[in-house]
N, C-alpha and C positions, 0 to 999 in steps of 0.2 A: 514211760513207753512200755506197752505190753511186749512180752517175749516174742510173739509172732510178728509184731510190727518191727521189732529190732532186727530180727532175722531177715525180714524183707528188705530193710534198708541196707544191711550188710551184703545180701545177695545182689542187690542192684548195683552196689559199689563194685563188687567183683566182676559183674558182667561188663561194667565200663572199663575195668582194668583189662579184661580179656580182649575187648575190642581193640585196645591199644596194642596188645601183643600181635593181633592179626595184621595190623599195619606194619609192625616191625618185621614179621615173618615174610610179608609180601614183597618187601623191598630189599634188594641186595645192598649191604652196607657199602658206603662210599669211602674209599681211602683218601686221606686228606693230604698226603705227600706224594709228589710225582714218582718217587722211587723210595729209597730208604729214608727213614726219618733221621734227623740230625743225630750223629753219634752211634747209629745202629749198624750192625753188620748182617742182620737177617730180618726177614719179615715173618711175623707170627701174629695172628689176630687173637691169640691166647686160647686158653682152655677153661671150661667151666668146672668149678669144684662140684663135688657131689651135693645134692640137695640136703638140707638139714631137716631133721625130724620135726614135725609139728609146725611147719611153716606153710600156711594156707592163705593165698596161693604161694607156690614156691618162690624163693628169692634167688635170682641168678648172681653168682659171684665169679668173675672172670679174672684169671691170673696170667702172668707171663705174656703180656701184650707188648709187642715191639712195633707192630703196624697199627697205628690208630685209625679208627673208622668212625663214620657217622651213619646212624639210621635216620631216614627222612620221613617226617609225618606232616605232610602238607595239609593245611586247613581246607575243607571242602568249599568254603566261601572266604577266600583270603582277603584280608584288609591291607596287606602289605607288610605287616609286622611279623617278626620271627624271633625265636630265641635259640641260642646254642646252650644245651643243658650239659653241665658237668656233674656226673653222678659222684657219689661217695665211694668209700672203700679203703680208707686209710693209706692210700698210695700203693699198697701191695696188691690190691685187686680193684675191680670196677663193678658196680652194681647197676647194670643198664636198664633194669625194669622198674624195681621199686623206687629208685631214685633217678629215673629217666623217662622211659616210655609211658609210665603210668600217669605222668603229668600231661601227656599229649591231649587226652580228651577234653579237659577243661580249658586248655589253651586253644585248641582247634575250634571249640564251640564259639569262641569270641573272635575268630578270624586269624589267630596267631599260628603260624607254622612252626614246627618243632624239629630241631636237629639234635639228636642225642649222641654225644661224643664218648666213645670208648677210648680214652687216652692211654698212653703208655704207663705201665706199672713199674714200680721201683725194682731195680736189680741190686745185687749185693755190692756192686762197685759204685752205685750212686750215692753221693754225699747228701744231696737234698732230694727228697722224694717228690717235691713239688715242681722241680725245674722242667722235667720232660712234659708233665701235664700242662704247665704254663706255655711252653712252646707249642704244644698241640692246640691249646685253646686259642692262642693268638692266630695261628694258621687257620683254624676252623672258621673264625669270624671273618677273616679276610676272604676265605674261599666262598663262604655264603654270600658275601657282598659281591664277589666277582661273578656269581651266577644269579644275581638278583632278578634279572629280566626273565630268565628261564623259569624261575620258581615263583614269579609274580610277587616279588618282594620290593619294598621300598628300602634302599640302602641306608636311609636315615631313621629306620625303625628296627634296627637289629639289636636284640638284647642278649644279656648273659645271665644264666640261671644256674646257681651252684648249690648242691647239697653236700653237707658235711665236708670231707676232704676236698671235694669239688668246689665247695664254698670258699675254702681257704685259697684255692688256686684263683678263683674269681676275684677275691680281694687283692691278691698279688697282681693280677692283671690290671685292676682298677688303679693300682699304685705304681704302674710301670713307667709312668711319664711318657707314654707313647713309643717306647723303645722295645723292639722285638728282642727276644732272648735267644736268637739264633741268626746266623748269617743269611742274607738274601739268597733265595734259590731261583725265583722266577718272577713273572709279572704279578702273580697273586700276592706276593709279599710287598708289592708297592701300594697295595690297597689298605686303607685304614682298618685297624683291628680293634679300635676302641668301641665299646658298646654304647648304644644310645640310652639304655636303661638296664637295671640289674635287679635280680631277685636272689637273696642270700638266705637259704633255709638251713638252720643250725650249722653255720660255718664252724669248722673244727679247729680247735687248738690255736686260737689267735691271740690269747691273752697271756702276757708275761707277768706273773705275780711279782717278781722282783722289781721290774720296772713300772708296775702298775699301769700298763698300757699294752699296746699291740706289739707282737713279737717282731724280731729282726728289723726294727726301725721302720716298719711300715708307716707311711704317712699318707693319709687320705688327701688327694689333691683338690684344688678349687674347681677343676673341670670334671670332677666326678659326676656321672649321670644320676638322674633320679633313681632311688634305690628302695626296695622293699625288703624288710628283714624279719625273720622269725626265729625264735629260740624258746626253750623251756627253762624254768627256774631250777629244775632238778636234773639238768643235763650235766654229767660229770665233766664234759669238755668245756663247760662253763659258758653261760650267757654273757659274761663280762666282756669277752672279745666283741660280741655283737653289739653290746651297749656302747663300747668304746667307738665302734664304727659309726653308730648312729650319732653319738655326741660330736664326733669330728664332722660328720655331714651337716649337722645342725649348725655348728660354728662356721662352716663354710657357706651356709645358706643354700645348701643343696636340698631339693625336695626329697623327703624320706618319710617312711612309715615303719614303725617298730612294733612288733607284737611279741611279748614274753608271756607264755602260758605258765600257769602254776605247776603243772606236771605233764608228763608225756615222755620224759627221758630223751633218748637220742635214736636216730636211725629208723624213723617211722615213715618217711616219705609222705605219701598222702593217706596212708592207712590209719584206721582208728586205733586208739589205745584205750583199754578199759579204764573207766573212771576219769578220763581226760577229754577236754574239748579240742585237743590239738588238731583233729581232722577237719576243723572248720577253717583252717588257715587258707585253703584254696579259694574259698568264697571271699575272704578279705583281699586276697591277691587279685581276684577277678575285679572287685570293686576298685582297687587301686589302679590296675591296668586301664580300666575304662576311664577313670578320672584323669589319667595321664594321656588319654587318647591313643593308647597302644592296643586297644581292642575295639570291636564294633560297638 
């Protein structure tokens, strides 16, 4: 590819990203709890850390979230399907753009509406960084289903899409046996929170080397939904966890598709990495979603 052509491709990619930012800025984030989230004593949508040098476009990192919210990116021509996206951030922060809203354009294009969840971040007193995000994710899916008619959604086509730490939370939700991790608050909590399909993009720290399997006794159930998985061979958080998930899905005869790229590292979202083909995964995801009939 000639240099000028390469820059044109990159510029086009970033224009698509910026269009997703416009959607996020235009919509007021929706709080997912009627008042305080479980166990919280205050409401804070968090604060963004200073941008890091040489990140183009900038990557947003939000810390100290106690009031989880969703930004809504409805498809212009909805087909009834939707995904709740769980960004990454290692539980101490949330990355709502690179691992959230930047996925909206390719999903919206095939009729899938997008809800990006800024879940609660870990505090010093939290034993498990994943517990509050799991509660927020369960609530978010039930909330989306509760308002399906308003947003022109099919309650039977609601998916879960997790990046990095959000991918770990997504796996924990898939393994929760249908039990919510918090006491019932209202009628929203009576609505099913299990997703109808899932996408796991470099799910973080799921492999236990000593046990040679998934951490914390996670067991992939027989009723797991169809799942699409992506990782890279050179990811320090290791693709072995993702491979274990795929193997368990295969044994349970759950439809699944796994892509392990040779390189690309971790934390790329949909963005290209020099010398890697990792930025092609959204096209594979599109093909998979269409084959599962979750897209136009």
